[in-house]
C-alpha positions as CSV (number, residue, x, y, z in Angstrom):
1,A,133.7,30.8,-29.3
2,G,136.5,33.4,-29.0
3,S,139.2,34.6,-31.2
4,M,142.0,32.3,-32.3
5,I,145.5,33.3,-33.3
6,L,147.1,31.5,-36.3
7,K,150.6,30.5,-36.7
8,L,151.5,30.0,-40.3
9,Y,154.7,28.4,-41.4
10,T,156.4,26.2,-44.4
11,S,157.2,22.7,-43.2
12,S,160.6,20.9,-44.0
13,D,158.7,19.3,-47.1
14,G,157.2,22.5,-48.3
15,K,153.9,22.4,-47.2
16,I,151.9,25.4,-45.6
17,V,150.9,24.5,-42.2
18,Q,148.5,26.3,-39.9
19,E,148.6,25.9,-36.1
20,F,146.1,27.8,-33.7
21,F,146.2,29.2,-30.2
22,S,142.6,29.1,-28.9
23,E,142.8,29.7,-25.0
24,H,140.9,33.2,-25.5
25,F,137.1,33.5,-25.3
26,G,136.7,37.1,-26.2
27,H,138.1,39.2,-29.2
28,V,142.0,39.2,-29.3
29,T,142.9,42.7,-29.0
30,S,146.7,42.9,-28.8
31,I,149.7,40.7,-29.2
32,D,153.3,41.2,-28.4
33,I,156.4,39.0,-29.2
34,F,159.6,38.7,-27.2
35,R,162.8,36.7,-27.6
36,F,164.5,35.3,-24.4
37,D,168.1,34.5,-24.5
38,D,167.6,31.5,-22.1
39,H,165.6,28.3,-22.4
40,T,162.3,30.2,-22.7
41,G,162.9,31.2,-26.4
42,E,160.3,33.1,-28.2
43,A,157.3,34.1,-26.0
44,I,154.0,35.6,-27.1
45,A,151.8,37.7,-25.0
46,S,148.1,38.1,-25.9
47,A,144.9,39.5,-24.6
48,D,141.4,39.8,-25.4
49,S,138.4,42.0,-24.4
50,G,135.1,41.5,-22.3
51,K,134.4,40.8,-18.6
52,D,136.0,37.2,-19.1
53,A,139.1,38.6,-20.4
54,K,142.5,37.1,-19.7
55,I,146.1,37.6,-20.4
56,C,148.1,34.7,-21.8
57,V,151.9,34.2,-22.3
58,W,152.6,31.2,-24.5
59,S,155.0,29.5,-26.8
60,T,154.8,29.1,-30.8
61,Q,156.4,25.6,-30.0
62,N,153.5,23.9,-28.2
63,M,150.6,26.7,-28.9
64,R,149.9,26.4,-25.3
65,S,150.0,29.1,-22.4
66,S,152.7,28.7,-19.8
67,V,151.1,31.6,-17.8
68,S,147.4,33.0,-17.9
69,F,145.6,35.3,-15.4
70,K,142.7,37.6,-15.5
71,P,143.4,41.3,-15.8
72,F,142.2,43.7,-13.3
73,H,140.7,45.8,-16.1
74,Q,137.0,45.0,-15.9
75,H,136.3,45.2,-19.6
76,G,139.5,43.6,-20.9
77,V,142.8,44.9,-22.1
78,S,143.0,47.2,-25.4
79,K,146.9,47.2,-25.5
80,L,149.9,45.2,-23.9
81,C,153.7,45.0,-24.3
82,F,156.6,43.5,-22.9
83,S,159.0,45.5,-21.0
84,P,162.8,45.7,-22.5
85,S,163.7,42.7,-20.0
86,G,160.8,40.8,-20.9
87,S,160.0,40.3,-17.2
88,L,157.0,42.8,-17.2
89,L,153.9,43.5,-19.2
90,L,152.3,46.9,-19.7
91,T,148.9,46.9,-20.2
92,I,145.9,49.3,-20.8
93,G,142.1,49.0,-20.5
94,K,139.1,50.0,-19.2
95,N,137.5,50.0,-15.8
96,D,133.7,51.3,-15.7
97,V,134.2,54.7,-17.4
98,L,138.0,55.3,-16.7
99,Y,141.0,54.0,-18.7
100,S,143.4,52.2,-16.5
101,I,147.0,51.2,-16.8
102,G,148.7,48.0,-15.3
103,V,152.1,46.7,-14.9
104,Y,152.2,42.9,-14.2
105,D,155.2,40.7,-13.3
106,W,153.6,38.0,-15.4
107,R,155.7,34.8,-14.4
108,K,154.3,35.5,-10.8
109,R,150.6,36.6,-12.1
110,T,151.0,39.7,-9.9
111,L,150.2,43.2,-10.5
112,A,153.2,45.4,-9.7
113,F,151.5,49.0,-10.3
114,T,148.2,50.6,-11.4
115,S,147.4,53.9,-12.3
116,R,143.8,55.6,-13.7
117,L,143.7,58.7,-15.9
118,I,140.5,60.8,-15.4
119,G,138.7,62.5,-18.5
120,T,140.9,60.8,-21.2
121,D,140.9,57.7,-23.6
122,L,144.2,55.8,-23.9
123,Y,145.1,54.7,-27.3
124,D,148.5,53.0,-27.0
125,C,151.3,52.4,-24.6
126,S,155.0,51.3,-24.6
127,F,158.0,50.6,-22.3
128,L,160.8,53.0,-22.9
129,E,164.6,52.2,-22.7
130,S,164.5,50.0,-19.6
131,D,161.8,48.5,-17.2
132,D,161.9,51.7,-15.1
133,S,159.9,54.0,-17.5
134,F,156.8,53.8,-19.9
135,S,154.6,56.0,-21.5
136,V,150.9,56.1,-22.8
137,C,149.3,58.5,-25.3
138,S,146.0,60.0,-25.8
139,D,145.3,63.9,-26.5
140,E,148.3,64.1,-24.4
141,V,151.4,62.0,-23.9
142,F,152.1,60.7,-20.2
143,F,155.3,59.4,-18.8
144,W,155.8,57.2,-15.8
145,T,159.3,56.8,-14.2
146,H,160.7,54.4,-11.7
147,L,163.0,56.4,-9.6
148,S,164.4,53.5,-7.3
149,S,163.6,49.7,-6.4
150,D,161.6,50.8,-3.2
151,S,159.5,53.5,-4.9
152,S,156.5,53.5,-7.4
153,Y,156.2,54.6,-10.8
154,K,156.0,58.6,-10.7
155,L,153.7,60.3,-13.3
156,N,154.8,63.4,-15.4
157,R,153.0,65.0,-18.3
158,G,154.8,65.5,-21.7
159,V,155.9,68.8,-22.6
160,F,155.2,69.8,-26.0
161,N,157.3,73.1,-25.6
162,R,157.1,75.4,-28.8
163,L,155.4,72.5,-30.5
164,S,152.2,73.2,-29.1
165,S,149.4,70.6,-29.8
166,T,145.8,69.9,-29.1
167,E,146.1,66.8,-31.5
168,V,145.2,63.3,-30.6
169,M,148.2,60.9,-30.4
170,T,147.0,57.6,-31.8
171,C,150.1,55.3,-31.3
172,I,153.5,55.3,-29.6
173,A,157.0,53.7,-30.0
174,C,160.4,53.9,-28.4
175,T,163.5,53.5,-30.6
176,G,166.6,53.6,-28.5
177,S,166.5,56.6,-26.0
178,V,164.0,58.5,-28.3
179,V,160.3,58.3,-28.0
180,V,158.0,58.7,-31.1
181,T,154.2,59.4,-31.3
182,G,151.8,59.3,-34.3
183,S,149.1,61.7,-34.6
184,I,145.5,62.1,-36.1
185,S,147.0,64.7,-38.5
186,G,149.3,62.3,-40.0
187,R,152.5,63.8,-38.2
188,I,155.0,62.1,-36.3
189,W,156.3,63.7,-32.8
190,V,159.9,63.0,-31.7
191,W,160.5,63.2,-27.8
192,E,163.7,63.4,-25.8
193,G,162.9,62.5,-22.0
194,R,159.6,63.9,-21.8
195,V,160.0,67.0,-23.9
196,C,158.9,67.1,-27.6
197,S,161.9,68.3,-29.5
198,K,161.2,67.6,-33.1
199,L,158.1,67.4,-35.7
200,L,158.1,65.4,-38.8
201,E,155.4,67.0,-40.9
202,A,152.2,65.3,-42.3
203,F,152.8,62.6,-44.8
204,N,149.6,63.5,-46.5
205,S,148.2,59.8,-46.3
206,G,145.9,60.1,-43.3
207,P,146.1,59.8,-39.7
208,I,149.1,57.4,-38.2
209,T,147.5,54.5,-37.2
210,R,150.4,52.4,-35.7
211,L,154.1,52.6,-35.0
212,H,156.6,49.9,-34.5
213,A,160.1,49.9,-33.6
214,R,162.5,46.8,-33.5
215,R,164.0,46.0,-30.2
216,E,167.2,45.0,-32.1
217,S,169.2,48.0,-33.4
218,N,170.8,47.5,-36.8
219,D,172.0,49.9,-39.2
220,D,171.5,47.9,-42.3
221,V,167.5,47.5,-42.1
222,P,164.9,50.0,-41.0
223,N,164.4,50.6,-37.3
224,L,161.1,52.1,-37.2
225,C,157.9,51.6,-39.3
226,A,154.7,53.7,-39.5
227,S,151.3,53.2,-40.9
228,T,148.5,55.3,-42.0
229,H,144.7,55.2,-42.3
230,D,145.0,55.5,-46.2
231,G,147.1,52.2,-46.3
232,V,150.7,53.8,-46.7
233,I,153.7,52.3,-45.0
234,Y,156.9,54.5,-44.2
235,L,160.3,53.1,-43.1
236,F,162.8,55.3,-41.2
237,N,166.3,54.6,-39.9
238,R,167.8,54.9,-36.5
239,K,168.2,58.6,-37.1
240,L,164.5,58.8,-38.2
241,E,165.3,59.8,-41.8
242,L,162.8,58.5,-44.1
243,Q,164.3,55.5,-46.0
244,S,161.3,54.4,-48.1
245,R,157.6,54.6,-48.8
246,F,155.0,52.1,-50.1
247,C,151.2,52.0,-50.7
248,L,149.5,48.8,-50.3
249,H,146.4,49.7,-52.2
250,S,146.3,48.6,-56.0
251,R,142.5,49.1,-56.5
252,P,140.4,52.2,-55.5
253,S,137.9,49.8,-53.8
254,E,140.8,49.0,-51.3
255,K,141.0,52.4,-50.0
256,D,138.7,52.0,-47.0
257,R,141.1,49.2,-45.6
258,M,143.0,51.0,-43.1
259,I,146.3,49.3,-41.4
260,D,145.5,48.6,-37.8
261,S,148.5,46.4,-36.8
262,I,152.0,46.1,-37.8
263,F,155.3,44.4,-36.8
264,L,159.0,45.2,-38.3
265,D,161.2,41.9,-37.5
266,K,164.9,42.0,-37.1
267,S,165.6,41.4,-40.9
268,G,163.6,44.4,-42.0
269,K,160.4,42.4,-42.9
270,I,157.0,43.9,-42.1
271,L,154.0,41.9,-41.0
272,M,150.7,44.0,-41.1
273,G,147.0,43.6,-40.6
274,Q,144.2,45.5,-42.4
275,N,140.8,46.5,-41.3
276,S,138.6,45.1,-43.9
277,N,135.2,46.6,-42.2
278,L,133.6,43.0,-42.4
């Protein structure tokens, strides 16, 4: 039996209802959500690990996939995300000993682009302002740009400029035209284009484990959230000014429960998951 994805909601008569998506056979490693303006509505993309891994795009209305296909990653997918238009999926995973990147036209179940990086692990990925650019992070930050409709994506390394670093970048997000990466030292790095332009100093709560930026911009609610290994969540506005900070741990025994997934919705509510080490 594989992992199941849980949908939890309150019915019209006030009862708590659970529904499950159960089409994965391996451990579910990544989920992304995209709200389309047409009849598609809200779509969920999910992927799992293992040699029998698959990518599913499905609806929370009927809890069944509309599209499913096998990724080209031989050992499954470690991370996926929708493009800004919702028409593409970006994935990272492992082929033999090399990490690889894939861009899919998921409705057609076709692989539009692939790339491999030698000698480095990949930890996170994100499309940027448009479907024409995306980035992945490791001990460096790599940017791919699609220059024209008849060309492939072109790879460029990120430039740290005067902010030199040998740190591992653990996570990445895009807020507007700005890319942000979190590092193992607990700092947040701000990128304009592919140049690192600013550094938010360490927050003294362990490595940054996850970053999430809302697709819809709103000045009234936080636009970016960051979580740390020590269970602290930071909320930032569009200018990347720190708005609030809160710690989830009420007892010392919970200290080993790092936050390993986080989602910030359009109202400013946060959904998070912790690693309980079970």
